N, C-alpha and C positions, 0 to 999 in steps of 0.2 A: 784543264784550261778554263771549260766552260762551269765547273762549281766553282771555279775560284773566281770568276767574272759573277756567279749567284753569289757568292759570299759577302764579296764588297758591292754589291748592289743594294744587299739587304742591311747590309752595316750601315750605306750611306742614308737608305730610307729610316732604319733606327735612329742614328742621328741627327738625321733633319726632323723626325717629329718629336725627339726629345726635348731639343730646341725651341719649339714652338711655344710661342705664350702670345696672350690677347695684347694686341695694339690696336690705335686709335688711328683710322685714315679716313681724309677727307675725300668726295666725290660730288660730282654733279648731275645732278638730276635736268632734264628740259622740259618744259611746259610749252606746248604749240597748240593754243586750243581758240575754235574759231566759230563764233555766233552770228546766227543770219540770223536779219531783220527784213523779214517782206514789207516793202510799203505801196499805198495803193490811195495817196493823197491829191487834193489839189491844195496848195497852199501851205502852213503850215501843219505839222504833224509830231504824235510823241508816241514813240513805238518801245517795249519793254520786254527784254529777255534775261533768261535765268541762267547761273551754271552751277551744278551741283557738287557738292563736297565730294559725291562718287567720280564723278567725271575729272573733278581735279585729279584727284587718287590714283585714276587709273591710268590718265595720263601722263604724270609724272614718274609712278612706280618707285617711290621711294620703300626700301624694305623695312620693314618691322625694326625696330631698334635704332632706328637710325634719328640723331637728332640734327634737327635742323639750326645750322647756323645762319644762313642768310639768304634773302630770298632779295631778287633783283628781277625789275623789270625791263626788258631787252628791247623792246619796241610793242607799239599799237600799232595798225595798218589797218587799212580800211580798201576794201575790193568792190566797188561797185559792179553790179550786173543786173544792165537796162533789159526791162522786158518789150514785147511789141505791144505796142499803144502809149508808151510814152512821150508826153508830150513838153517836158521841161527839158531845159537845157542847160540850169546849174541846181545845183543844190545845196545847201550849207546847213551843216550839222555840226550838233556839240554833242559831249557825252557825260552822264554822273553813272556816281556808282551809289547804292544805297548804303549807309553807315551807320547803325545805331537806333534806327527808323528817319533818318535824315537822309535827303540825298546831298551828296558831294560832289562839286564839278571834279570831272575827270580829263577830258580836255577840251581845249576852247574849241569857238566855230572854225570851222575847216571848209572850205571850199570846193565844188566839186565839180568839174566842168564836165557838160554830158554830151557834148557837141562833136568830139573828136573820135565818134568809133567807138563808145565803150563798149566791152565785152566781155566775156567769163575771164578771169584772170588779169582783169588791166586792174592794177590798184595804185591807190595812191596813200601814200604814205603819212602818218599823221606826223607834221614836224614835230622835234622835241621842244620847240621850245613853246607849244601849244597846252604840252601835257600841263597839268596842275599838281603840283606837289602834296599836297592834301588828299587827291583821290588815287594817287599810286600809292599814297604810305596807307592809305586804307584799301585796295588792292592787296599790298603787299601782306596785309596785316592777314585777311580772308584766305589767302593762299597757305599762310604759315598754319593759320588755326586749323584748316581744312585738314593738312599732312598730318599733324600733330593730334587731329582729332581734337580739339579743343572747342569747335564751334562748327555744328552743320550745316550751319545756316547757310540758305543760296546767297551766290553773287549775283546783286540782280542791277543789271546796266540797263540805261534807260537812254535812248537816243533820241534827240529833238532835231527838229530840221525846217525848212523852209524852201518854197521850190521859187525856180525864176524861170520864165516871168511869172507874175503871180498869178493865180488862180489857174494855170496848166498843170494837167494831169501828169503827178510822178509814179512811173509804174516802175518797181525795183525790186532788187534784193541786193543789202548792203552787210557784204561780208565782213563781221568786226574779228579782226585777228590779234589774239594776245601770245605773245611769244617773252618768258620769262626762262630765270636759270635758278635751280633750288642748290644751293651747297650744303651738305649735311656730312656728319660725319656718323663712324660703324666701327665697333670694335669687332676686329677679324683677329684668329689663329692663324698664327704666320711664323715663321723663323723670326728670330732677334731681330738678325742681322739687317731685315728689310728696314729697320725705323719704325717710325711711327711713334706716337706718345704711350704708352703702357697704359693698359686700364683699368679700373678700379675694380677688385673685387666686387659679382654680383652683378655688373653691367652685361645687356644684353652680347653674347658673341657669337657669331657666324662663322663657320669653319670654310677654310680656302679647300677647294675642291682640286684633288689631284686628278692630273689627267691619265 
């Protein structure tokens, strides 16, 4: 009886393997990247931070051979963390992104009240109506280029701000969070009854690992 079961298992495995072919499936990778801006100013300020291509690729972990179909910016969030010695009660910030040597507005001026006991973890989400399409488009393009290794130039985010009351010292860290999703396609060797579009000959294929 055991031999019969073993034979059936072997025949089933052989049939499974013989019916495999390369098919294309869609997957979603999620980017959750935070950039920290340390601010110690009285009045107007400007501070710059960069995100490298390696940081984007490591965060998303899209496999080699994956074809990017779409990049979506899910949300931008600001999480203020005041420090001992801060005197400002309010800060107004806006952000830009460097694109082809020029600064493009990423989000319009947003006011953050610092009088309500701001601690680590207190977040102010940038309202969607404050986002600027041109800047969001530039950010999407840069993420796409990093994943596809088309352009490894850093993503440069510039934060501008002013403090209230005027002249009071602002001492804080602004945690700027980017959440994005990347839809990509990948060819995988799988039984043909799993569906998916058949891949063309020569496309990179990943084999399904059997447990």
